[in-house]
N, C-alpha and C positions, 0 to 999 in steps of 0.2 A: 741164823745166829750172828750177832754182831761180832766182828773180828777187829783186830788191831789194824791200824791204817799204815800202809807202807807206800809213800809216794814214789813216783818214778824220778829218775835223775834228769832234770831239765837243765837246759842252758838258758838262763834268764837274761834276756837282752831287751826287756821292755822298759817302761818308765819307773820300775820298782815294784817289788823288791828286786835287788840285784843278786847275783851269785854270792853266796856266803862262803868265805874262806874256810877250809877244813879246820884251821886252828880255832876259829870262832865257834864253829859247831862243836868242837871238842870241849871248849870252855863251858858250854851249856850243860854238859854232862857231869861237871864237877860237883862234889857233895854240897848240898844246900846247907847254909848256916843261917842263924837268926839275923833279921835285918837291923837289930841293935847290938849284935855281937861286936866286941871291940875290934876283931879282925876285919869285919865287914865295914866298920866305920873307917878303918885305915884305907880300905879299898875305895870307899866313897871319896876320900880326900885325893887319892891318886887319880880317880876318874875326873874330878874337878880340874886338877892340874893338866891332865892330858887334853881335856876339852878346851882349856884356856889356850893351849898350844894350837889346837885345830882351828879355833876361832881367831887366833892371833890377838888375844886380849889379856889384860890383867884384872878384868872385872872379878870382884870377889863373888858376886852372885852369878856363878856359872855352874849349872847343874843339868842332869838329865831328868826331865819330867817323866814320870812313870806312866806313859801313854804315848800314842803315836803323834806324828807331826801336827796333826790337826789340833791336838790338845796343846802342843807348844804354841801354835798360833793363838788359840783362845787364851792361853795364859798371858801372853803379851798384851792382848787387847783388854781383857777384863781387869788387869792390874793397872794399866796406864790410861784407859779411857773411862771417863765418868759421864753420867747423864748431863746433857746440855753442852758437851764439848763439840768442837768442830774438828773433823779429821779429813785431811786431803788423802784420798785413796787412788792409787794408780791401777788401772786395769788394762792389761794387754793379753789376757788369757783367762782361764778358768779361776785361778787362785786369787786374782784381784777381786773377782766377784765374791769370793768367800770372805775376803777382808771386809768388804762392804757389809756383808751380812753380820759379821762380828761387831762392827761399829754400831749398826742400827740396833742390835740386841743389847748393846750397852746403854742405849738411850741417847746416843749422840747422833750428830748429823754428818753424813759422808758427802764430801764434795768430790765428785768423780773427775779424774783425768784419764781419758780413754785414748788408746792407740790401737791400731790394727793388730790383729792376732798374727804373731810371727815377726813382729817388729819390736824394738826396744821402747821403753818409756821415753818420751820426748822431754828432756830437761827444760826446754823453753816453756812447754805447757805447764810443767810443774811450777816453774818460777812465776808464771802468770797467775796461777791459782793461789799461790802463797801471797802474792801481792794483793790479789782481789779479796782474800780472806785473812786479814791480819790477826783475826781471833783464833785461827787454827792452832791447836796445841800439838798436833802430831801429823807427820807425813808417813804413810804406809805404802810400801811397794814390794814387789817380788823381784829378787835379784836374778834368779834363774827360773823362768816360767816353765814348769814341768809340762804344761799342756801344749806348748808350742816349740820348745827347744831354743828359745831366744833368751839372750843375756841382756840385762840393762846395766847402765853405768852407775853402779852403786856408789862409788866415790863422789861423783858429781852430785848425785841426788842427796847424799848426806850433807854435802857442803851447802847446798841450797837451803836445806832445813835449818842448819845451824845459823845461816845468815838471817833467817826469819824467826829464830828462837823457838823452833818447833822440835820436839823429840822425833826420833826415827824408829819405826817398827819395820824390820826387814825380814822377809822370807828367804831363807837360804837352805830350804829342804833339799834341793837338788845341787846346790853349789858347794856346800861344805865338803872339803877334801878333794874337790874336782877342778875348781878354778880358783883364781886369786880371790881371797876374802880376807880383809884386814879390818876387823871390827874397831880396834882402837884408833888406828891411823885414819880411818874414814870418819869416825865419830858416830857410829850407829849406836842406838840406845837400848833397843830390845830386839834380839835376834833369835830366831828359832830355826831348827832343822829337824832332820829325821835320821834314824839309825840305819835305815834299809837302802839308802842310796849309795853315795860314794864312800861311805864308811864300811859298806859291805857287812853290816851286822844284821841280825834278825829284826823284823819289824816290831814295833811296839814301844820304842823309846824316842823321846824328843829332846835333844840337847837344846838348851836355851842359855842366853847370857844377857844380863841387864847392867847397864852402865851406872855409875854413881848418880848421875842426873835422874835416871829412871828410878833407882831405888829411893831417891829423895821424893819423887812424885808419889810413889807407892806409900811411903811413910806419912805423907801429908794429905792423903785422901780425906775428903769429907764424907764420902759415901762408902759403905762396905763394898768390898769386891763381891760381885754377884755370884761367884763360884767359890764355895768353901774349899773344895779339893784343890783348886788352882790358885788360891790366895797365897801370894808369895810371902806375905808376912808370917803366915803359918808354916809354909814349907821351909822357909829359912831356918826355923827353929830345929828342923831335922837335919838339914844339910850344912849348917854353919855351927861354929862354936867349938872350943877345945874341950869343954866339959861335957857332961851328959847331954846327949841329943834328946830333944823333945819328940815324943811319939806323934807322928802325923798320919802315916799310912804304912802298910806293909809293902816295902819296895819289892819289885820283881828281882829277887836276888840273882837267880841264874841268868836272866836276861842282862843284868848289869855285869856279870862275869863276861858275857859275850861282848858287851860294849867295851869293857876295859881291854879285852884282847884285841879288838879291832883297832882301838886307839893306840895300843902298844905297837901294832903292826904299822900304823901310819907314822908313828914317831920313828920306828926303825928305818922305814923307807925314806922318810924326810918329806915334809909337806911340798917343797919345791919339786922334788923328784916325782912325787905322786901326780902333781899337776902336769908336769912334763910328759909323764906316761899317758895320761888321759889325752893330751893333745896329739902325741905321736900316733897313737892308735886311731884316733879320730881322723887324722889326715889320711891314713892308709885306708880306712873304711870309705871315706868320701871319694878317694881316688878310684877305689873299686866300684862304687856305685855309679860314678860318672862313666867309667869304662863300660859298664853294663847298659848305659843309656838312661839312667835315672837322674832326676834333678833334686837338689836340696830345697827345702821350703823356706829357709832363713838365709838372709844375706850373710856373706862370709864373715864380716867383722863381728857379727852378733850371734854366731852359731855357738851352741853349747857343745863342747867336745864330748861331754858325758851323756848327752841326750840328742840324738840326731834325727831331725824331722825330715822325712823323705816324701816327695810328691808321688802319689799313686798314679801310674800310667793310665791313660784313657782306655776304657774297656776292660780294666782289670777289677775283679771283685775283691774288695778289701777283706771282708770276713772270710772268704774262701781261701785266700792266700795265707792268712794267719792261722786258720784251722789246719791247713795242710802242713805248714811249718811245724806246728805243734804235734800233729799226728805222725808225720813221717820222719821228722828230725829232732823231736823233743826240744824244739827251739821256740821260745816265746819272744815276740816283739809286740809293741803296743799299737793300739788304734789311735786315731786322732780324736780329740775331744771338742765339744762345742761347735764353733764355727768351722773347725777343721775336720770334723767327723766325716769319714769316707773320702777325705782328700789327702790325708797324710798317714804315714806310718811313723811311729816313734821307736827308734832303735837305740837302746841304752848301752853305753860302754862305761858303766859305773863301778868304781872300786875294783873288787876282785874280777869282775866281768871284763874289765879293760885289759884284755890280753890278746896277743897275736892269734892264739888258737881260736878265740871267740870271733875275731874279725873274719878269719878265713872260713870258719864254720858257717857264719851268717851269710857271707857272700856266696859260698858254694850252694847252700840250701836255697837262698833266695833266687839264685840263677836257675836252679832246677825247677822250682815251683813256678816261676814266671814263664819259663819255656813251656812247661806243661799246660799253662793257662793260655798259651798262644801269643805271648809277648815276643817281640823281635829282640833277641838277646844274642850278643856275640859271645859264644861259648869260650870260657877260659880267660877272657879279657880282664875280668874283675880281679881274679887272683893274681894275674901278672902285674896289674897296675898297683895293687896293694903291696906286693913284694918290692916292686920298683920304688915305691914311696918310702918304705922302710929303709931300703938301701941308701936312698938319697939323704935320709936323716941320720944315717950311720947306725941304725938300729940292728 
């Protein structure tokens, strides 16, 4: 007989979803009201304001798309890219390739700027591509590449696009709430993220924001947006306006309660404090991993504090280690993707998961499993190094 599902209590330290804060889980259980209820409309407006704070923007069109981050990505591309356009697409990991796929499905041409996985996007290559393709209408890049744990210089890349009169589509799925992100100051035009990373909300919601320049392009399109559900001109009728909202779709009411709560928590902590917390715990984790004898896969200036790519030692079976961590410690870390599959682990310290307890849990569990697998590990060194790092930082 089919029974109710009761999942175990895991510690989620992979590339997402991250640990969800108890307050956010509790918000999910609040009574469902109608998606056009006046009280829910008030909540929608609060969510918009809180997202503007998280994105550091005053963009009026700042909303949560009722679908995961991949839908946020598609929303940006289908609304801003039309058949016949040329788009400069930066690829230094898995998600740059998905950008290319979106461009091509829009009937546009993708000019690829490729960099090695685990390295940032090279601004010089981007500038060269923009000069070689003055017809390019858009520059697309991933700010925090989830597949590799590498950060790119979003500010510089946005400045290059502006110099060449191109709009910017920026993936911030893993960066929002975890590292510096200033949409207005940098001049990004269409930015999308996900609820399940540094915001520590449940999966299934994609915050997006569109600049006035992006909105103008959407309103002046000559071709219909190929997706009805993601057509921002239709969605704006539901998320904008002081009078009666136009029905577009049934919003995921309880999931938006959860997003609202996660954003309230971010505002309470303060964006700068949240960013500092991610960095502080990242440094302690790295100190512990180094003491254990492990190496990081990304050069220090470009490491994501919220997603740590670690080189797998020679002779160690990737899948076996992750399976043992899950089975024996209820701890999830991520595998490498694409070119880094079998070569790296991805250890997330995102949102609610970025806590001292999680760092110590991960180091202790990883040490035990690696020792059991025959790796040469100095017992206790990792925990000592992490604690010393926190003391040095005054934590």
